py3Dmol code that shows the C-alpha trace and the ligand (Angstrom):
import py3Dmol

protein = """\
ATOM      1  CA  MET A   1      -0.003  -0.007   0.005  1.00  0.00           C
ATOM      2  CA  THR A   2       1.344   3.438  -0.936  1.00  0.00           C
ATOM      3  CA  LYS A   3       1.890   5.479   2.230  1.00  0.00           C
ATOM      4  CA  LEU A   4       0.994   9.103   2.565  1.00  0.00           C
ATOM      5  CA  LEU A   5       2.766  12.109   4.043  1.00  0.00           C
ATOM      6  CA  GLY A   6       2.101  15.822   3.697  1.00  0.00           C
ATOM      7  CA  ILE A   7       2.598  19.343   4.969  1.00  0.00           C
ATOM      8  CA  ILE A   8      -0.073  21.217   6.881  1.00  0.00           C
ATOM      9  CA  GLY A   9      -0.081  25.031   6.707  1.00  0.00           C
ATOM     10  CA  TYR A  10      -1.977  27.971   5.393  1.00  0.00           C
ATOM     11  CA  PRO A  11      -1.409  29.277   2.819  1.00  0.00           C
ATOM     12  CA  LEU A  12       1.327  26.926   1.595  1.00  0.00           C
ATOM     13  CA  GLY A  13       2.584  29.035  -1.232  1.00  0.00           C
ATOM     14  CA  HIS A  14       5.757  27.626  -2.732  1.00  0.00           C
ATOM     15  CA  SER A  15       6.617  25.229   0.038  1.00  0.00           C
ATOM     16  CA  LEU A  16       9.728  23.263  -0.933  1.00  0.00           C
ATOM     17  CA  SER A  17       9.038  20.297   1.395  1.00  0.00           C
ATOM     18  CA  PRO A  18       6.896  18.304  -1.096  1.00  0.00           C
ATOM     19  CA  VAL A  19       9.688  18.599  -3.646  1.00  0.00           C
ATOM     20  CA  PHE A  20      12.691  17.525  -1.507  1.00  0.00           C
ATOM     21  CA  GLN A  21      10.832  14.985   0.637  1.00  0.00           C
ATOM     22  CA  GLN A  22       9.439  13.233  -2.468  1.00  0.00           C
ATOM     23  CA  ALA A  23      12.908  13.133  -3.941  1.00  0.00           C
ATOM     24  CA  ALA A  24      14.244  11.588  -0.716  1.00  0.00           C
ATOM     25  CA  LEU A  25      11.469   8.984  -0.551  1.00  0.00           C
ATOM     26  CA  ASP A  26      11.965   7.999  -4.228  1.00  0.00           C
ATOM     27  CA  HIS A  27      15.754   7.798  -3.738  1.00  0.00           C
ATOM     28  CA  ALA A  28      15.333   5.531  -0.671  1.00  0.00           C
ATOM     29  CA  GLY A  29      12.876   3.281  -2.483  1.00  0.00           C
ATOM     30  CA  ILE A  30      10.012   4.012  -0.030  1.00  0.00           C
ATOM     31  CA  ASP A  31       6.547   3.656  -1.591  1.00  0.00           C
ATOM     32  CA  ALA A  32       5.111   6.891  -0.272  1.00  0.00           C
ATOM     33  CA  ARG A  33       3.671  10.097  -1.637  1.00  0.00           C
ATOM     34  CA  TYR A  34       4.275  13.496   0.036  1.00  0.00           C
ATOM     35  CA  GLU A  35       1.554  16.027  -0.661  1.00  0.00           C
ATOM     36  CA  ALA A  36       0.746  19.706   0.062  1.00  0.00           C
ATOM     37  CA  TRP A  37      -2.212  19.964   2.426  1.00  0.00           C
ATOM     38  CA  PRO A  38      -3.279  23.594   2.662  1.00  0.00           C
ATOM     39  CA  THR A  39      -5.477  23.756   5.734  1.00  0.00           C
ATOM     40  CA  PRO A  40      -7.470  26.762   6.895  1.00  0.00           C
ATOM     41  CA  PRO A  41      -7.504  27.159  10.738  1.00  0.00           C
ATOM     42  CA  ASP A  42     -11.039  25.817  11.210  1.00  0.00           C
ATOM     43  CA  GLN A  43     -10.047  22.548   9.437  1.00  0.00           C
ATOM     44  CA  VAL A  44      -6.990  21.792  11.573  1.00  0.00           C
ATOM     45  CA  PRO A  45      -8.831  19.278  13.874  1.00  0.00           C
ATOM     46  CA  GLN A  46     -10.193  17.157  11.000  1.00  0.00           C
ATOM     47  CA  ARG A  47      -6.826  17.278   9.182  1.00  0.00           C
ATOM     48  CA  VAL A  48      -4.860  16.130  12.262  1.00  0.00           C
ATOM     49  CA  ARG A  49      -7.485  13.406  12.887  1.00  0.00           C
ATOM     50  CA  SER A  50      -6.946  12.069   9.325  1.00  0.00           C
ATOM     51  CA  LEU A  51      -3.338  11.344  10.132  1.00  0.00           C
ATOM     52  CA  ARG A  52      -4.407   8.436  12.331  1.00  0.00           C
ATOM     53  CA  GLU A  53      -5.358   6.390   9.200  1.00  0.00           C
ATOM     54  CA  PRO A  54      -3.122   3.317   8.673  1.00  0.00           C
ATOM     55  CA  ASP A  55      -1.856   4.502   5.311  1.00  0.00           C
ATOM     56  CA  VAL A  56      -0.489   7.776   6.754  1.00  0.00           C
ATOM     57  CA  LEU A  57       3.115   7.890   8.068  1.00  0.00           C
ATOM     58  CA  GLY A  58       2.772  11.431   9.422  1.00  0.00           C
ATOM     59  CA  ALA A  59       3.052  15.122   8.453  1.00  0.00           C
ATOM     60  CA  ASN A  60       4.955  18.270   8.665  1.00  0.00           C
ATOM     61  CA  VAL A  61       3.326  21.368  10.153  1.00  0.00           C
ATOM     62  CA  THR A  62       4.160  24.875   9.207  1.00  0.00           C
ATOM     63  CA  VAL A  63       2.912  28.503   9.810  1.00  0.00           C
ATOM     64  CA  PRO A  64       0.428  29.260  11.224  1.00  0.00           C
ATOM     65  CA  HIS A  65      -0.400  25.885  12.768  1.00  0.00           C
ATOM     66  CA  LYS A  66       2.736  24.809  14.750  1.00  0.00           C
ATOM     67  CA  GLU A  67       1.099  25.637  18.070  1.00  0.00           C
ATOM     68  CA  ALA A  68      -2.550  24.878  17.154  1.00  0.00           C
ATOM     69  CA  VAL A  69      -1.906  21.215  16.475  1.00  0.00           C
ATOM     70  CA  LEU A  70      -0.523  20.475  19.937  1.00  0.00           C
ATOM     71  CA  SER A  71      -3.826  19.866  21.657  1.00  0.00           C
ATOM     72  CA  HIS A  72      -4.858  17.279  18.985  1.00  0.00           C
ATOM     73  CA  LEU A  73      -1.837  14.999  19.593  1.00  0.00           C
ATOM     74  CA  ASP A  74      -1.439  12.044  21.977  1.00  0.00           C
ATOM     75  CA  ARG A  75       2.248  12.469  22.958  1.00  0.00           C
ATOM     76  CA  LEU A  76       4.877  15.178  22.631  1.00  0.00           C
ATOM     77  CA  ALA A  77       8.626  14.712  22.422  1.00  0.00           C
ATOM     78  CA  ASP A  78      10.615  16.758  24.978  1.00  0.00           C
ATOM     79  CA  MET A  79      11.682  19.580  22.653  1.00  0.00           C
ATOM     80  CA  ALA A  80       8.163  19.978  21.297  1.00  0.00           C
ATOM     81  CA  ARG A  81       6.809  20.255  24.804  1.00  0.00           C
ATOM     82  CA  ARG A  82       9.460  22.749  25.923  1.00  0.00           C
ATOM     83  CA  ILE A  83       9.008  24.986  22.898  1.00  0.00           C
ATOM     84  CA  GLY A  84       5.310  24.568  22.647  1.00  0.00           C
ATOM     85  CA  ALA A  85       5.500  24.083  18.912  1.00  0.00           C
ATOM     86  CA  VAL A  86       5.339  21.050  16.622  1.00  0.00           C
ATOM     87  CA  ASN A  87       6.651  20.876  13.054  1.00  0.00           C
ATOM     88  CA  THR A  88       6.569  17.069  12.671  1.00  0.00           C
ATOM     89  CA  ILE A  89       3.796  14.590  13.475  1.00  0.00           C
ATOM     90  CA  VAL A  90       4.429  10.786  13.433  1.00  0.00           C
ATOM     91  CA  ASN A  91       1.566   8.315  13.213  1.00  0.00           C
ATOM     92  CA  ARG A  92       2.503   5.306  15.495  1.00  0.00           C
ATOM     93  CA  ASN A  93      -0.314   2.789  14.936  1.00  0.00           C
ATOM     94  CA  GLY A  94      -3.033   5.415  15.224  1.00  0.00           C
ATOM     95  CA  ALA A  95      -1.365   7.393  18.056  1.00  0.00           C
ATOM     96  CA  LEU A  96       0.050  10.813  17.054  1.00  0.00           C
ATOM     97  CA  GLU A  97       3.395  11.940  18.356  1.00  0.00           C
ATOM     98  CA  GLY A  98       4.520  15.520  18.055  1.00  0.00           C
ATOM     99  CA  HIS A  99       8.130  16.578  17.438  1.00  0.00           C
ATOM    100  CA  ASN A 100      10.014  19.808  16.784  1.00  0.00           C
ATOM    101  CA  THR A 101      12.921  19.176  14.381  1.00  0.00           C
ATOM    102  CA  ASP A 102      13.434  22.872  13.686  1.00  0.00           C
ATOM    103  CA  VAL A 103      15.886  22.960  16.667  1.00  0.00           C
ATOM    104  CA  ALA A 104      17.971  20.019  15.428  1.00  0.00           C
ATOM    105  CA  GLY A 105      17.929  21.477  11.862  1.00  0.00           C
ATOM    106  CA  PHE A 106      19.028  24.918  12.997  1.00  0.00           C
ATOM    107  CA  MET A 107      21.899  23.563  15.125  1.00  0.00           C
ATOM    108  CA  ARG A 108      23.140  20.988  12.588  1.00  0.00           C
ATOM    109  CA  ALA A 109      23.420  23.689   9.935  1.00  0.00           C
ATOM    110  CA  LEU A 110      25.375  25.909  12.336  1.00  0.00           C
ATOM    111  CA  ARG A 111      27.754  23.181  13.356  1.00  0.00           C
ATOM    112  CA  GLU A 112      28.194  21.260  10.068  1.00  0.00           C
ATOM    113  CA  ASP A 113      27.831  23.870   7.346  1.00  0.00           C
ATOM    114  CA  ALA A 114      29.446  26.808   9.187  1.00  0.00           C
ATOM    115  CA  GLY A 115      31.665  24.795  11.572  1.00  0.00           C
ATOM    116  CA  PHE A 116      30.476  27.070  14.468  1.00  0.00           C
ATOM    117  CA  ASP A 117      30.476  25.905  18.051  1.00  0.00           C
ATOM    118  CA  PRO A 118      28.148  28.184  20.029  1.00  0.00           C
ATOM    119  CA  ARG A 119      29.474  27.363  23.494  1.00  0.00           C
ATOM    120  CA  GLY A 120      30.611  30.541  25.264  1.00  0.00           C
ATOM    121  CA  LYS A 121      29.761  32.732  22.331  1.00  0.00           C
ATOM    122  CA  ARG A 122      27.971  36.117  22.218  1.00  0.00           C
ATOM    123  CA  VAL A 123      24.915  35.953  20.024  1.00  0.00           C
ATOM    124  CA  LEU A 124      22.388  38.478  18.570  1.00  0.00           C
ATOM    125  CA  LEU A 125      19.098  36.867  17.536  1.00  0.00           C
ATOM    126  CA  LEU A 126      16.799  38.966  15.349  1.00  0.00           C
ATOM    127  CA  GLY A 127      13.061  38.213  15.657  1.00  0.00           C
ATOM    128  CA  ALA A 128      10.936  36.607  18.345  1.00  0.00           C
ATOM    129  CA  GLY A 129       8.430  34.470  16.395  1.00  0.00           C
ATOM    130  CA  GLY A 130       8.231  30.654  16.034  1.00  0.00           C
ATOM    131  CA  ALA A 131      11.507  30.272  14.196  1.00  0.00           C
ATOM    132  CA  ALA A 132      13.261  32.448  16.773  1.00  0.00           C
ATOM    133  CA  LYS A 133      11.994  30.223  19.546  1.00  0.00           C
ATOM    134  CA  ALA A 134      13.585  27.120  17.999  1.00  0.00           C
ATOM    135  CA  ALA A 135      16.909  29.044  17.477  1.00  0.00           C
ATOM    136  CA  ALA A 136      16.855  30.464  21.048  1.00  0.00           C
ATOM    137  CA  PHE A 137      16.288  27.054  22.673  1.00  0.00           C
ATOM    138  CA  GLY A 138      18.978  25.434  20.545  1.00  0.00           C
ATOM    139  CA  LEU A 139      21.521  28.169  21.362  1.00  0.00           C
ATOM    140  CA  ALA A 140      20.636  28.317  25.084  1.00  0.00           C
ATOM    141  CA  ASP A 141      20.986  24.511  25.416  1.00  0.00           C
ATOM    142  CA  ALA A 142      24.387  24.735  23.556  1.00  0.00           C
ATOM    143  CA  GLY A 143      25.693  27.068  26.280  1.00  0.00           C
ATOM    144  CA  VAL A 144      26.061  30.428  24.567  1.00  0.00           C
ATOM    145  CA  ALA A 145      27.535  33.065  26.941  1.00  0.00           C
ATOM    146  CA  TRP A 146      24.899  35.649  26.119  1.00  0.00           C
ATOM    147  CA  LEU A 147      21.864  35.990  23.903  1.00  0.00           C
ATOM    148  CA  ALA A 148      20.423  39.383  22.922  1.00  0.00           C
ATOM    149  CA  ILE A 149      17.017  38.942  21.328  1.00  0.00           C
ATOM    150  CA  ALA A 150      15.936  41.974  19.251  1.00  0.00           C
ATOM    151  CA  ASN A 151      12.431  42.265  17.864  1.00  0.00           C
ATOM    152  CA  ARG A 152      10.210  44.992  16.331  1.00  0.00           C
ATOM    153  CA  THR A 153       7.610  44.153  19.014  1.00  0.00           C
ATOM    154  CA  VAL A 154       9.887  44.132  22.034  1.00  0.00           C
ATOM    155  CA  GLU A 155       7.245  42.535  24.243  1.00  0.00           C
ATOM    156  CA  ARG A 156       7.463  39.295  22.182  1.00  0.00           C
ATOM    157  CA  ALA A 157      11.275  39.295  22.740  1.00  0.00           C
ATOM    158  CA  ARG A 158      10.644  39.702  26.513  1.00  0.00           C
ATOM    159  CA  GLU A 159       8.296  36.753  26.497  1.00  0.00           C
ATOM    160  CA  LEU A 160      10.820  34.656  24.607  1.00  0.00           C
ATOM    161  CA  VAL A 161      13.585  35.559  27.052  1.00  0.00           C
ATOM    162  CA  ALA A 162      11.271  34.624  30.006  1.00  0.00           C
ATOM    163  CA  SER A 163      10.566  31.157  28.478  1.00  0.00           C
ATOM    164  CA  LEU A 164      14.154  30.122  28.065  1.00  0.00           C
ATOM    165  CA  PRO A 165      15.835  27.658  30.414  1.00  0.00           C
ATOM    166  CA  GLU A 166      17.404  28.835  33.669  1.00  0.00           C
ATOM    167  CA  GLY A 167      21.002  29.931  33.310  1.00  0.00           C
ATOM    168  CA  ALA A 168      20.682  31.201  29.726  1.00  0.00           C
ATOM    169  CA  SER A 169      21.932  34.781  29.958  1.00  0.00           C
ATOM    170  CA  SER A 170      19.569  36.503  27.630  1.00  0.00           C
ATOM    171  CA  ARG A 171      17.909  39.930  27.274  1.00  0.00           C
ATOM    172  CA  ALA A 172      15.339  41.592  25.064  1.00  0.00           C
ATOM    173  CA  LEU A 173      16.020  44.676  22.819  1.00  0.00           C
ATOM    174  CA  PRO A 174      13.974  46.654  20.345  1.00  0.00           C
ATOM    175  CA  LEU A 175      15.001  46.067  16.739  1.00  0.00           C
ATOM    176  CA  ASP A 176      16.425  49.506  16.113  1.00  0.00           C
ATOM    177  CA  HIS A 177      19.816  50.891  15.220  1.00  0.00           C
ATOM    178  CA  GLY A 178      20.222  52.934  18.441  1.00  0.00           C
ATOM    179  CA  ALA A 179      19.590  49.977  20.791  1.00  0.00           C
ATOM    180  CA  LEU A 180      21.677  47.561  18.736  1.00  0.00           C
ATOM    181  CA  ALA A 181      24.561  50.044  18.477  1.00  0.00           C
ATOM    182  CA  THR A 182      24.988  49.882  22.311  1.00  0.00           C
ATOM    183  CA  ASP A 183      24.997  46.014  22.394  1.00  0.00           C
ATOM    184  CA  GLY A 184      27.606  43.649  21.008  1.00  0.00           C
ATOM    185  CA  PRO A 185      30.094  42.880  19.733  1.00  0.00           C
ATOM    186  CA  TRP A 186      28.647  39.532  18.703  1.00  0.00           C
ATOM    187  CA  ASP A 187      30.341  36.341  17.492  1.00  0.00           C
ATOM    188  CA  LEU A 188      27.086  35.171  15.820  1.00  0.00           C
ATOM    189  CA  ILE A 189      24.122  37.068  14.379  1.00  0.00           C
ATOM    190  CA  VAL A 190      20.991  35.078  13.457  1.00  0.00           C
ATOM    191  CA  ASN A 191      18.054  36.451  11.473  1.00  0.00           C
ATOM    192  CA  THR A 192      14.703  34.716  12.015  1.00  0.00           C
ATOM    193  CA  THR A 193      12.530  37.735  10.875  1.00  0.00           C
ATOM    194  CA  THR A 194      10.894  37.547   7.480  1.00  0.00           C
ATOM    195  CA  LEU A 195      12.788  40.653   6.273  1.00  0.00           C
ATOM    196  CA  GLY A 196      14.509  39.983   2.985  1.00  0.00           C
ATOM    197  CA  MET A 197      12.230  37.044   2.024  1.00  0.00           C
ATOM    198  CA  ALA A 198      11.430  36.859  -1.697  1.00  0.00           C
ATOM    199  CA  GLY A 199       7.786  37.526  -2.383  1.00  0.00           C
ATOM    200  CA  SER A 200       7.051  39.234   0.944  1.00  0.00           C
ATOM    201  CA  ALA A 201       6.328  42.927   1.492  1.00  0.00           C
ATOM    202  CA  ALA A 202       9.822  43.277   3.017  1.00  0.00           C
ATOM    203  CA  ALA A 203      11.748  41.631   0.117  1.00  0.00           C
ATOM    204  CA  GLY A 204      14.993  43.597  -0.485  1.00  0.00           C
ATOM    205  CA  GLU A 205      15.151  44.834   3.220  1.00  0.00           C
ATOM    206  CA  THR A 206      17.790  43.941   5.749  1.00  0.00           C
ATOM    207  CA  PRO A 207      17.115  43.835   9.528  1.00  0.00           C
ATOM    208  CA  LEU A 208      20.723  45.015  10.155  1.00  0.00           C
ATOM    209  CA  GLU A 209      23.009  47.485   8.448  1.00  0.00           C
ATOM    210  CA  ALA A 210      26.592  46.508   7.442  1.00  0.00           C
ATOM    211  CA  SER A 211      27.969  49.145   9.922  1.00  0.00           C
ATOM    212  CA  LEU A 212      26.540  47.077  12.879  1.00  0.00           C
ATOM    213  CA  ILE A 213      28.099  43.803  11.746  1.00  0.00           C
ATOM    214  CA  PRO A 214      31.468  42.885  13.242  1.00  0.00           C
ATOM    215  CA  GLY A 215      34.001  41.725  10.635  1.00  0.00           C
ATOM    216  CA  GLY A 216      34.797  38.588  12.681  1.00  0.00           C
ATOM    217  CA  ALA A 217      31.168  37.462  13.084  1.00  0.00           C
ATOM    218  CA  LEU A 218      29.233  34.723  11.488  1.00  0.00           C
ATOM    219  CA  VAL A 219      25.904  35.925  10.034  1.00  0.00           C
ATOM    220  CA  TYR A 220      23.229  33.226   9.778  1.00  0.00           C
ATOM    221  CA  ASP A 221      20.033  34.107   7.871  1.00  0.00           C
ATOM    222  CA  ILE A 222      17.434  31.404   8.061  1.00  0.00           C
ATOM    223  CA  VAL A 223      15.577  32.979   5.043  1.00  0.00           C
ATOM    224  CA  TYR A 224      16.429  30.573   2.199  1.00  0.00           C
ATOM    225  CA  ASN A 225      14.835  32.376  -0.738  1.00  0.00           C
ATOM    226  CA  PRO A 226      16.793  34.187  -2.104  1.00  0.00           C
ATOM    227  CA  GLU A 227      19.919  32.330  -1.180  1.00  0.00           C
ATOM    228  CA  ALA A 228      21.869  35.661  -1.009  1.00  0.00           C
ATOM    229  CA  THR A 229      19.605  37.791   1.176  1.00  0.00           C
ATOM    230  CA  PRO A 230      20.101  41.514   1.691  1.00  0.00           C
ATOM    231  CA  LEU A 231      21.440  40.690   5.216  1.00  0.00           C
ATOM    232  CA  LEU A 232      23.968  38.247   3.838  1.00  0.00           C
ATOM    233  CA  ALA A 233      25.071  40.938   1.305  1.00  0.00           C
ATOM    234  CA  ALA A 234      25.534  43.372   4.180  1.00  0.00           C
ATOM    235  CA  ALA A 235      27.479  40.798   6.084  1.00  0.00           C
ATOM    236  CA  ARG A 236      29.834  40.180   3.181  1.00  0.00           C
ATOM    237  CA  LYS A 237      30.336  43.898   2.837  1.00  0.00           C
ATOM    238  CA  ALA A 238      31.333  43.993   6.518  1.00  0.00           C
ATOM    239  CA  GLY A 239      33.812  41.117   5.935  1.00  0.00           C
ATOM    240  CA  ALA A 240      31.763  38.664   8.037  1.00  0.00           C
ATOM    241  CA  ARG A 241      31.253  34.919   7.275  1.00  0.00           C
ATOM    242  CA  THR A 242      27.750  33.905   6.118  1.00  0.00           C
ATOM    243  CA  LEU A 243      25.345  30.992   6.328  1.00  0.00           C
ATOM    244  CA  GLY A 244      22.017  30.849   4.458  1.00  0.00           C
ATOM    245  CA  GLY A 245      18.779  29.193   5.407  1.00  0.00           C
ATOM    246  CA  LEU A 246      18.620  26.217   2.996  1.00  0.00           C
ATOM    247  CA  PRO A 247      20.717  23.823   5.169  1.00  0.00           C
ATOM    248  CA  MET A 248      18.299  24.387   8.187  1.00  0.00           C
ATOM    249  CA  LEU A 249      15.311  23.703   5.943  1.00  0.00           C
ATOM    250  CA  ILE A 250      16.842  20.470   4.626  1.00  0.00           C
ATOM    251  CA  TYR A 251      18.074  19.222   7.996  1.00  0.00           C
ATOM    252  CA  GLN A 252      14.735  19.780   9.818  1.00  0.00           C
ATOM    253  CA  GLY A 253      13.184  17.775   6.908  1.00  0.00           C
ATOM    254  CA  ALA A 254      15.885  15.090   7.153  1.00  0.00           C
ATOM    255  CA  GLU A 255      15.169  14.599  10.892  1.00  0.00           C
ATOM    256  CA  ALA A 256      11.401  14.343  10.142  1.00  0.00           C
ATOM    257  CA  PHE A 257      12.143  11.793   7.411  1.00  0.00           C
ATOM    258  CA  ARG A 258      14.147   9.692   9.865  1.00  0.00           C
ATOM    259  CA  LEU A 259      11.274   9.791  12.383  1.00  0.00           C
ATOM    260  CA  TRP A 260       8.691   8.725   9.805  1.00  0.00           C
ATOM    261  CA  THR A 261      10.653   6.056   7.992  1.00  0.00           C
ATOM    262  CA  GLY A 262      13.413   4.920  10.400  1.00  0.00           C
ATOM    263  CA  VAL A 263      15.788   5.435   7.518  1.00  0.00           C
ATOM    264  CA  GLU A 264      18.619   8.028   7.431  1.00  0.00           C
ATOM    265  CA  ALA A 265      17.651  10.787   4.924  1.00  0.00           C
ATOM    266  CA  PRO A 266      19.697  11.253   1.769  1.00  0.00           C
ATOM    267  CA  VAL A 267      20.525  14.902   2.368  1.00  0.00           C
ATOM    268  CA  GLY A 268      22.475  15.366  -0.840  1.00  0.00           C
ATOM    269  CA  VAL A 269      19.446  14.359  -2.851  1.00  0.00           C
ATOM    270  CA  MET A 270      17.251  16.725  -0.812  1.00  0.00           C
ATOM    271  CA  PHE A 271      19.621  19.679  -1.386  1.00  0.00           C
ATOM    272  CA  GLU A 272      19.724  19.038  -5.110  1.00  0.00           C
ATOM    273  CA  ALA A 273      15.948  18.805  -5.433  1.00  0.00           C
ATOM    274  CA  ALA A 274      15.396  21.959  -3.394  1.00  0.00           C
ATOM    275  CA  ARG A 275      18.007  23.980  -5.323  1.00  0.00           C
ATOM    276  CA  LYS A 276      16.556  22.953  -8.645  1.00  0.00           C
ATOM    277  CA  ALA A 277      13.040  24.015  -7.491  1.00  0.00           C
ATOM    278  CA  LEU A 278      14.390  27.421  -6.208  1.00  0.00           C
ATOM    279  CA  ARG A 279      16.196  28.060  -9.537  1.00  0.00           C
ATOM    280  CA  GLY A 280      12.950  27.266 -11.420  1.00  0.00           C
ATOM    281  CA  GLN A 281      10.835  29.716  -9.452  1.00  0.00           C
TER     282      GLN A 281
END
"""
ligand_1 = """\
31
ATR
P 8.044 32.492 12.023
O 7.255 31.408 12.663
O 8.471 32.218 10.631
O 9.172 32.969 12.914
P 6.378 34.689 12.878
O 6.078 34.000 14.216
O 5.282 35.376 12.203
O 6.955 33.722 11.873
O 7.547 35.755 13.181
C 7.966 36.652 12.223
C 9.095 37.504 12.766
O 9.488 38.476 11.761
C 8.715 38.283 14.011
O 9.845 38.461 14.820
C 8.253 39.634 13.409
O 8.312 40.728 14.265
P 6.984 41.092 15.185
O 7.040 40.096 16.321
O 7.274 42.532 15.604
O 5.794 40.938 14.292
C 9.339 39.772 12.322
N 8.912 40.707 11.277
C 8.014 40.422 10.295
N 7.901 41.542 9.441
C 8.720 42.530 9.969
C 9.108 43.821 9.603
N 8.504 44.430 8.495
N 10.008 44.509 10.333
C 10.552 43.875 11.399
N 10.302 42.621 11.812
C 9.427 41.977 11.117
"""
view = py3Dmol.view(width=600, height=400)
view.addModel(protein, "pdb")
view.setStyle({"model": 0}, {"cartoon": {"style": "trace"}})
view.addModel(ligand_1, "xyz")
view.setStyle({"model": 1}, {"stick": {}})
view.zoomTo()
view.show()
């Protein structure tokens, strides 16, 4: 029987997950189809319930439903419970298990693709939404020395700071030049805002000017389209190292693939399929 997988979000736009997950399933010889399941908020309960069917392996969950699905699941893995957000659901014989693979994806890209060890480092995190949460928990657990969280709505940054584990030395800042100019210097700057994202109202914008970027820093933009975002261009101008968002996207998907199938994901095949789709857009 052909198995089913899919991504639950709304709207789904040009989600790359169906493209690279299908390529990985085909490459691994797994008889499964990965579909796009655009789901308006009022249809989330039915959609999640449908994942209990025996032919369904599970699903990915994306904006805006990562928090809404929680109450419809039977079990939560530790990280999903701590963060309060699920991006991967696994169907285990009719029981639904929630996971958050964004944290693992974020950290794997940082360590493997940039060779960066966050322990003892000074970090500036831009944004305080769902993606920022995953980054902040990963960085706090990895033992960063300090974590400044800057957001347009500073109250959200304060809430994120308050939710982090004991011992994480973090503070909230407004996302403005004046406030940021008095912070730092940072070893790592991470952008989780949607500024610079292709197709958004803020395409072409950077959350940080080159003058605020230390030459020795690593700048990690989790926006993956375009691959060279305005922030990464500013970072290069400042002489900083850069890391784009595609590796995080692929690695969070690779971890989900492993949870659904029990098979190690072919990440090379996934990168290739995703890059091809991005070029074709
Ligand atoms: P995600 O789950 O992808 O992180 P989100 O929860 O909607 O999505 O978070 C989007 C982030 O981008 C937030 O930090 C948001 O700032 P606010 O909390 O102030 O809304 C940030 N963001 C979006 N548009 C922005 C803009 N034009 N200027 C500055 N920050 C922006």
